TORMAR-100632 format. One record per residue: residue in three letters; y, z, x negated of N, C-alpha, C in turn. Coordinates in steps of 0.1 Angstrom, whole numbers, padded with zeros to 4 digits, always signed. Atoms other than C-alpha are relative to their C-alpha. Layout:
ALAYZXYZXYZX/...
! end
This chain:
UNK+0011-0007-0007+0082-0033+0110+0001+0016-0012/UNK+0000-0012+0007+0082+0003+0097-0007+0003+0000/UNK+0012-0006+0008+0051+0014+0078+0002+0014-0005/UNK+0003-0014+0005+0046+0053+0072-0013-0001-0004/UNK+0014-0002+0004+0015+0064+0049+0003+0009-0005/UNK-0001-0011+0013+0006+0095+0029-0007-0004-0010/UNK+0000+0001+0011-0002+0098-0001-0015+0000+0001/UNK+0017+0005+0000-0041+0100+0006-0003-0016+0007/UNK+0003+0016-0006-0038+0069+0028+0000-0011-0012/UNK-0003+0013+0013-0021+0049-0004-0015+0005-0010/UNK+0009+0000+0007-0050+0062-0022-0015-0005+0002/UNK+0010+0008-0007-0076+0049+0001+0002-0013+0000/UNK-0007+0018+0001-0055+0016+0002-0004-0004-0011/UNK+0001+0005+0010-0056+0014-0031-0019+0000-0007/UNK+0012-0002+0007-0093+0023-0039-0009-0014+0014/UNK+0012+0008-0008-0108-0001-0008+0002-0014-0004/UNK-0004+0017+0005-0117-0039-0011+0014-0005+0004/UNK-0015+0010-0003-0088-0051+0009+0013+0006-0010/UNK-0009-0005+0009-0067-0029-0014+0002-0011-0015/UNK+0004+0014+0016-0085-0051-0044+0004-0012+0003/UNK+0001+0012+0001-0081-0080-0029+0020-0001-0001/UNK-0013+0001+0002-0042-0073-0025+0007+0005-0014/UNK-0010+0000+0011-0037-0062-0058-0005-0013-0010/UNK-0001+0010+0009-0048-0096-0071+0012-0009+0002/UNK-0011+0010+0001-0016-0112-0055+0014+0009-0002/UNK-0012-0008-0001+0006-0080-0057-0003+0011-0007/UNK+0007-0008+0010-0010-0059-0086+0013+0012-0007/UNK-0014-0005+0007+0026-0051-0103+0003+0009+0011/UNK-0007-0008-0014+0040-0036-0067-0012+0011+0003/UNK+0009-0009-0003+0010-0018-0060+0000+0013-0016/UNK-0002-0007+0009+0012-0001-0097+0011+0010+0001/UNK-0009-0005+0000+0047+0006-0094+0003+0009+0014/UNK-0004-0010-0012+0044+0022-0059-0010+0012-0003/UNK+0004-0011+0005+0017+0043-0070+0005+0008-0011/UNK-0008-0007+0006+0038+0054-0097+0011+0008+0009/UNK-0011-0006-0010+0066+0063-0072-0008+0010+0007/UNK+0009-0011-0007+0037+0081-0052+0001+0012-0008/UNK+0002-0014+0009+0029+0103-0081+0010+0008-0003/UNK-0010-0011+0002+0064+0112-0087+0008+0006+0014/UNK-0004-0006-0010+0067+0122-0053+0007-0011+0010/UNK-0009+0010-0006+0091+0093-0040-0007-0009+0010/UNK+0006+0006-0014+0073+0082-0008+0010-0012+0001/UNK-0010+0011-0003+0102+0061+0002+0001-0011-0008/UNK-0002+0009+0006+0103+0043-0028-0013-0008+0000/UNK+0019+0007-0004+0063+0033-0023+0001-0008+0007/UNK+0002+0006-0014+0069+0022+0011+0011-0010-0006/UNK-0010+0011-0003+0101-0001+0000-0005-0013-0014/UNK+0011+0008+0013+0079-0016-0034-0009-0008+0008/UNK+0014+0008-0006+0049-0023-0010+0007-0009+0013/UNK-0006+0005-0014+0072-0036+0021-0006-0016-0001/UNK+0007+0018-0002+0064-0076+0010-0016-0001+0003/UNK+0017+0001+0000+0028-0069+0003-0005+0005+0015/UNK+0008-0002-0011+0023-0054+0036+0008-0008+0015/UNK-0003+0013-0008+0037-0083+0055-0011-0009-0002/UNK+0009+0008-0001+0004-0099+0045-0011+0001+0011/UNK+0012-0005-0009-0025-0103+0070-0011+0007-0008/UNK+0005-0010+0006-0047-0086+0046+0003+0013+0001/UNK-0005-0013-0006-0028-0058+0049+0004+0005+0013/UNK+0001-0006-0013-0022-0057+0083-0011+0000+0003/UNK+0013-0004-0004-0061-0057+0086-0002+0012-0006/UNK+0001-0008+0006-0060-0031+0061+0009+0012+0009/UNK-0012-0009-0008-0032-0010+0083-0011+0004+0010/UNK+0005-0003-0013-0053-0014+0113-0013+0008-0001/UNK+0014-0007+0005-0085+0001+0096+0003+0015-0001/UNK-0007-0013+0000-0061+0028+0087+0001+0013+0011/UNK-0001-0005-0016-0050+0034+0122-0012+0006+0010/UNK+0012-0002-0002-0088+0032+0133-0003+0009+0004/
! end
Protein backbone atom coordinates (compact mmCIF):
# COMPACT_ATOMS: atom_id res chain seq x y z
CA UNK A 1 0.00 0.00 0.00
CA UNK A 2 1.44 3.33 -1.06
CA UNK A 3 0.59 6.04 1.43
CA UNK A 4 1.36 9.68 0.71
CA UNK A 5 0.89 12.56 3.09
CA UNK A 6 1.94 16.15 3.45
CA UNK A 7 3.95 17.65 6.26
CA UNK A 8 0.76 19.32 7.52
CA UNK A 9 -1.08 15.99 7.56
CA UNK A 10 1.80 14.39 9.46
CA UNK A 11 1.66 17.15 12.08
CA UNK A 12 -2.10 16.63 12.45
CA UNK A 13 -1.62 12.87 12.75
CA UNK A 14 1.05 13.21 15.41
CA UNK A 15 -1.13 15.60 17.40
CA UNK A 16 -4.33 13.57 17.22
CA UNK A 17 -5.61 11.11 19.83
CA UNK A 18 -5.01 8.27 17.38
CA UNK A 19 -1.51 9.53 16.67
CA UNK A 20 -0.75 9.54 20.36
CA UNK A 21 -2.07 5.98 20.61
CA UNK A 22 0.22 4.96 17.74
CA UNK A 23 3.10 6.71 19.47
CA UNK A 24 2.68 4.35 22.40
CA UNK A 25 3.59 1.46 20.08
CA UNK A 26 5.89 3.16 17.60
CA UNK A 27 7.04 6.34 19.29
CA UNK A 28 10.62 5.93 18.16
CA UNK A 29 9.51 5.59 14.56
CA UNK A 30 7.25 8.62 14.86
CA UNK A 31 10.10 10.72 16.23
CA UNK A 32 12.40 9.56 13.42
CA UNK A 33 9.73 10.34 10.84
CA UNK A 34 9.13 13.78 12.32
CA UNK A 35 12.87 14.49 12.15
CA UNK A 36 12.94 13.35 8.52
CA UNK A 37 10.03 15.68 7.68
CA UNK A 38 11.77 18.58 9.42
CA UNK A 39 14.79 17.85 7.23
CA UNK A 40 12.56 17.84 4.16
CA UNK A 41 12.95 14.10 3.52
CA UNK A 42 9.33 13.02 3.12
CA UNK A 43 10.24 9.77 1.36
CA UNK A 44 12.34 8.70 4.35
CA UNK A 45 9.52 9.62 6.73
CA UNK A 46 7.10 7.45 4.76
CA UNK A 47 9.55 4.55 4.74
CA UNK A 48 10.05 4.82 8.51
CA UNK A 49 6.29 4.90 9.16
CA UNK A 50 5.32 2.16 6.71
CA UNK A 51 5.18 -0.65 9.35
CA UNK A 52 3.21 1.57 11.74
CA UNK A 53 0.81 2.58 8.96
CA UNK A 54 -0.23 -1.05 8.52
CA UNK A 55 -1.95 -1.17 11.94
CA UNK A 56 -5.72 -0.91 12.39
CA UNK A 57 -5.35 2.35 14.33
CA UNK A 58 -3.31 3.89 11.54
CA UNK A 59 -5.77 2.77 8.90
CA UNK A 60 -8.63 4.38 10.86
CA UNK A 61 -6.63 7.58 11.16
CA UNK A 62 -5.82 7.62 7.44
CA UNK A 63 -9.53 7.25 6.71
CA UNK A 64 -10.17 10.35 8.84
CA UNK A 65 -7.52 12.28 6.96
CA UNK A 66 -9.08 11.27 3.65
CA UNK A 67 -12.51 12.07 5.03
